[in-house]
C-alpha positions as CSV (number, residue, x, y, z in Angstrom):
1,M,57.3,21.3,-24.7
2,L,53.2,22.7,-24.8
3,D,52.0,19.8,-26.0
4,D,53.5,17.8,-23.4
5,V,52.1,19.9,-20.9
6,V,48.0,19.9,-22.6
7,S,48.0,16.3,-23.7
8,P,47.8,14.7,-20.4
9,L,44.4,17.6,-20.4
10,R,42.3,15.5,-22.8
11,F,38.9,14.9,-22.3
12,R,37.2,11.6,-22.5
13,V,34.0,10.1,-21.1
14,P,34.6,5.9,-20.2
15,A,33.1,3.8,-22.4
16,A,31.5,1.9,-19.3
17,R,30.2,4.6,-17.5
18,T,28.1,5.5,-21.0
19,N,27.4,2.4,-21.4
20,T,26.1,1.5,-18.0
21,I,24.5,5.2,-17.1
22,W,21.1,4.0,-18.2
23,L,21.8,0.9,-16.0
24,R,21.8,3.0,-12.8
25,I,19.4,5.4,-13.5
26,S,16.8,3.1,-14.1
27,A,17.5,1.2,-11.1
28,L,17.3,4.4,-8.8
29,M,13.6,4.5,-10.4
30,I,12.7,1.2,-10.4
31,L,13.9,1.2,-6.6
32,V,11.6,4.6,-6.2
33,I,8.4,2.9,-8.1
34,S,8.3,0.0,-6.1
35,A,8.7,1.4,-3.1
36,V,5.9,3.6,-4.0
37,L,3.6,0.9,-5.2
38,L,4.2,-1.1,-2.1
39,I,3.2,1.5,0.7
40,V,-0.1,2.0,-1.9
41,S,-1.1,-1.6,-1.7
42,F,0.0,-1.7,2.1
43,L,-1.9,1.8,2.6
44,N,-4.9,0.1,0.5
45,Y,-5.3,-3.4,1.9
46,S,-5.2,-2.0,5.7
47,N,-7.9,0.2,4.8
48,Y,-10.2,-2.4,3.1
49,R,-9.7,-4.7,6.2
50,K,-10.4,-1.9,8.7
51,N,-13.9,-1.5,6.7
52,F,-14.6,-4.7,5.8
53,L,-14.4,-5.6,9.5
54,Q,-16.1,-3.2,10.7
55,L,-18.7,-3.4,7.9
56,N,-19.2,-7.0,9.4
57,L,-19.1,-6.0,12.8
58,S,-22.1,-2.5,12.0
59,R,-24.2,-5.2,9.7
60,Y,-24.3,-7.8,13.3
61,L,-24.5,-5.2,15.4
62,V,-28.2,-4.3,13.8
63,V,-29.1,-8.1,14.7
64,A,-28.1,-8.1,17.9
65,N,-30.0,-4.8,18.4
66,D,-32.9,-6.3,16.6
67,L,-33.0,-9.6,19.3
68,R,-32.4,-7.3,22.1
69,Q,-35.7,-5.2,21.0
70,T,-38.0,-8.6,21.1
71,V,-36.6,-9.4,24.5
72,E,-37.1,-5.8,26.3
73,A,-40.4,-5.6,24.4
74,G,-41.1,-9.0,26.1
75,L,-39.9,-7.7,29.5
76,D,-42.3,-4.7,29.3
77,V,-45.0,-7.2,29.4
78,G,-43.7,-9.1,32.2
79,L,-41.9,-12.2,30.2
80,D,-38.2,-13.4,30.9
81,P,-36.5,-14.5,28.0
82,A,-37.0,-17.7,29.4
83,A,-40.9,-17.6,28.5
84,N,-40.8,-15.4,25.5
85,T,-42.0,-18.1,23.1
86,R,-40.6,-15.7,19.9
87,L,-37.2,-15.6,20.6
88,L,-36.2,-18.7,19.6
89,P,-38.1,-18.4,15.9
90,T,-37.0,-14.6,15.7
91,M,-32.9,-16.2,16.8
92,Q,-33.8,-19.0,14.0
93,E,-34.9,-16.3,11.2
94,L,-32.0,-13.9,11.8
95,A,-29.5,-17.0,11.9
96,K,-31.0,-17.8,8.2
97,Q,-31.1,-13.9,7.2
98,Q,-27.3,-13.4,7.9
99,S,-25.1,-16.4,6.2
100,G,-22.2,-17.0,8.2
101,T,-23.6,-16.9,11.4
102,R,-22.6,-19.6,14.0
103,Y,-24.4,-19.0,17.1
104,I,-26.8,-16.6,18.7
105,A,-27.7,-16.8,22.1
106,I,-29.8,-14.9,25.0
107,V,-27.7,-15.3,27.9
108,P,-29.3,-14.7,31.3
109,A,-27.7,-12.9,34.1
110,H,-28.2,-16.2,36.4
111,G,-29.6,-19.5,34.5
112,E,-29.5,-21.2,31.3
113,I,-29.0,-20.2,27.9
114,I,-31.1,-19.8,25.2
115,G,-29.6,-20.3,22.2
116,Q,-28.7,-22.1,18.9
117,G,-25.5,-22.7,17.4
118,A,-21.9,-23.9,17.8
119,I,-22.1,-22.8,21.5
120,G,-19.1,-24.4,22.9
121,P,-19.1,-25.5,26.6
122,G,-18.4,-23.4,29.7
123,A,-19.3,-20.4,27.3
124,A,-22.2,-19.0,30.0
125,P,-19.7,-17.7,32.5
126,D,-17.9,-16.1,30.3
127,W,-20.7,-14.2,28.7
128,Q,-22.1,-13.4,32.2
129,T,-18.7,-11.9,33.2
130,R,-18.6,-9.7,30.2
131,M,-21.9,-8.6,30.3
132,Q,-21.5,-6.9,33.7
133,N,-17.9,-5.1,32.6
134,V,-19.7,-3.2,29.1
135,D,-22.2,-0.7,29.2
136,T,-22.6,-0.8,24.8
137,Y,-20.8,-4.3,23.4
138,W,-17.8,-6.3,23.7
139,Q,-16.1,-7.9,20.8
140,V,-13.6,-11.1,20.9
141,S,-11.8,-12.8,18.7
142,R,-12.5,-17.0,19.1
143,P,-10.7,-19.5,17.4
144,D,-13.3,-20.0,14.5
145,S,-16.0,-17.3,15.1
146,L,-15.6,-13.2,16.0
147,E,-18.0,-13.1,18.4
148,I,-19.9,-9.6,19.8
149,G,-22.5,-9.4,22.8
150,M,-24.6,-6.8,24.0
151,P,-25.9,-6.0,26.9
152,I,-30.2,-6.0,27.8
153,R,-31.5,-3.8,30.4
154,N,-34.7,-4.0,32.4
155,N,-37.2,-0.9,33.3
156,F,-34.8,-0.2,36.7
157,N,-31.8,-0.3,34.4
158,L,-30.3,-3.4,35.2
159,K,-28.5,-5.9,33.5
160,I,-30.5,-8.9,33.1
161,A,-29.1,-10.6,29.9
162,A,-27.4,-10.2,26.7
163,V,-27.6,-11.0,23.3
164,V,-24.5,-12.7,22.2
165,I,-23.9,-13.5,18.5
166,G,-20.8,-15.1,16.8
167,Y,-20.1,-15.2,13.3
168,D,-17.9,-16.9,10.9
169,R,-14.6,-15.7,11.4
170,V,-12.5,-18.4,8.8
171,A,-14.8,-16.6,6.0
172,I,-14.0,-13.3,6.9
173,E,-10.1,-13.8,7.0
174,D,-11.0,-15.7,3.3
175,A,-12.2,-13.0,1.6
176,M,-9.6,-10.6,2.9
177,S,-7.2,-13.3,1.8
178,A,-8.5,-13.0,-1.5
179,M,-8.3,-9.2,-1.8
180,R,-4.8,-9.4,-0.1
181,R,-3.6,-11.4,-2.9
182,K,-5.2,-9.3,-5.7
183,L,-3.5,-6.5,-4.7
184,I,-0.2,-8.5,-4.4
185,V,-1.1,-9.6,-8.1
186,D,-2.5,-5.9,-9.4
187,T,1.1,-4.5,-8.0
188,L,3.1,-6.9,-9.6
189,Q,2.0,-6.0,-13.1
190,M,1.9,-2.0,-12.6
191,L,5.4,-2.8,-11.2
192,A,6.5,-5.0,-14.5
193,A,5.0,-2.2,-16.7
194,A,6.5,0.3,-15.0
195,V,9.8,-1.5,-15.3
196,L,9.8,-1.6,-18.8
197,V,8.7,1.5,-19.6
198,I,11.8,2.8,-17.3
199,I,14.4,1.0,-18.7
200,V,13.2,1.3,-22.8
201,G,12.9,5.5,-21.9
202,V,15.8,5.9,-19.5
203,K,17.8,3.7,-22.2
204,I,16.8,6.1,-25.4
205,I,17.3,9.2,-23.2
206,T,20.9,8.0,-21.9
207,R,21.6,6.9,-25.0
208,Q,21.5,10.8,-26.8
209,L,23.2,11.8,-23.4
210,G,25.8,9.4,-23.8
211,D,26.3,10.4,-27.6
212,E,26.1,14.2,-26.5
213,L,29.4,13.5,-23.7
214,A,31.0,11.7,-26.5
215,A,30.7,14.5,-29.2
216,I,31.8,16.9,-26.3
217,G,35.0,15.2,-25.5
218,E,35.9,15.1,-29.2
219,V,35.4,18.4,-29.6
220,I,37.9,19.6,-26.8
221,D,40.3,17.1,-27.8
222,R,40.0,18.2,-31.1
223,V,41.1,21.9,-29.6
224,L,44.5,20.8,-29.0
225,T,45.2,19.3,-32.5
226,D,43.3,20.5,-35.2
227,A,44.2,23.5,-37.2
228,Q,41.0,25.4,-37.1
229,P,38.8,25.4,-34.2
230,P,36.4,22.2,-33.7
231,L,32.7,23.3,-33.7
232,L,29.8,21.1,-31.5
233,P,26.8,20.2,-33.7
234,E,23.5,21.9,-32.1
235,S,22.6,19.8,-29.0
236,E,18.8,18.3,-28.7
237,M,19.0,18.3,-25.3
238,D,20.0,22.4,-24.7
239,P,19.9,24.4,-27.7
240,K,22.6,27.0,-25.9
241,L,24.5,23.8,-24.9
242,A,26.2,23.9,-28.7
243,D,27.0,27.6,-28.2
244,D,28.9,27.3,-25.5
245,I,30.9,24.8,-26.1
246,N,31.9,26.1,-29.3
247,M,32.9,29.5,-27.4
248,F,34.9,27.5,-24.8
249,A,36.6,25.7,-28.0
250,N,37.3,29.2,-30.6
251,L,38.6,30.5,-27.2
252,S,40.9,27.7,-25.6
253,H,41.9,27.1,-29.5
254,R,43.0,30.9,-29.5
255,T,44.6,30.6,-26.7
256,L,47.0,27.5,-27.7
257,R,47.7,29.1,-30.8
258,A,48.8,32.0,-29.0
259,L,50.8,30.1,-26.8
260,R,52.5,27.9,-29.2
261,T,53.3,31.2,-31.4
262,E,55.2,32.5,-28.4
263,G,57.3,29.2,-27.8
264,E,58.3,29.1,-31.6
265,S,59.8,33.0,-31.0
């Protein structure tokens, strides 16, 4: 009678669950690692893009400032930009020094553009409007170039012209694309290595866990059938685990024997 009551209480660790627990843990850890790597890669690329664009902007602002100083030096001695013979040689030299420069121009508030390079038709009205609306510099993005403009003031603090420089947008975007591809490749390589380490490591750990769960289940089952209290070997994962399980097995075994003896009497 007692055996009919306690037999359904036998402890079993489902084989399928012990066989796939390492897959579940691995999948969770891989998901977390993948999210962390993606976030880190995105932040690295965003930081690189921002710094790279700012570096190129700063480089051409220095060029524009040098050219503005040349124009202002001519204004100090009464030379308008159109009459300043140093402008074109200076612009040519600056264009040679800065690879990727598409055009350099001095745009008077009224009059013809002085410049060289791929200056599009109808650019003067747009530049003349922009120079009146900014105090330090402007920056715009064209289909094939990035453009900066810097107003030039005379001794009466009036805007009489502007320096405009366009530099190659495609080359800059190609450099950023190359960095993006490198970050993607590096991220995938790191993820592949992490996946391998996680799968192997988790499988080794969970195999030991599965073996110990199976041993615990066997000890608890044998409490119901063995004449002597079953004992669990010392646990490698937790030294106190074996003592706790063995104490439980001894107590349960004595209780069942007492119940059987009382039932037989």
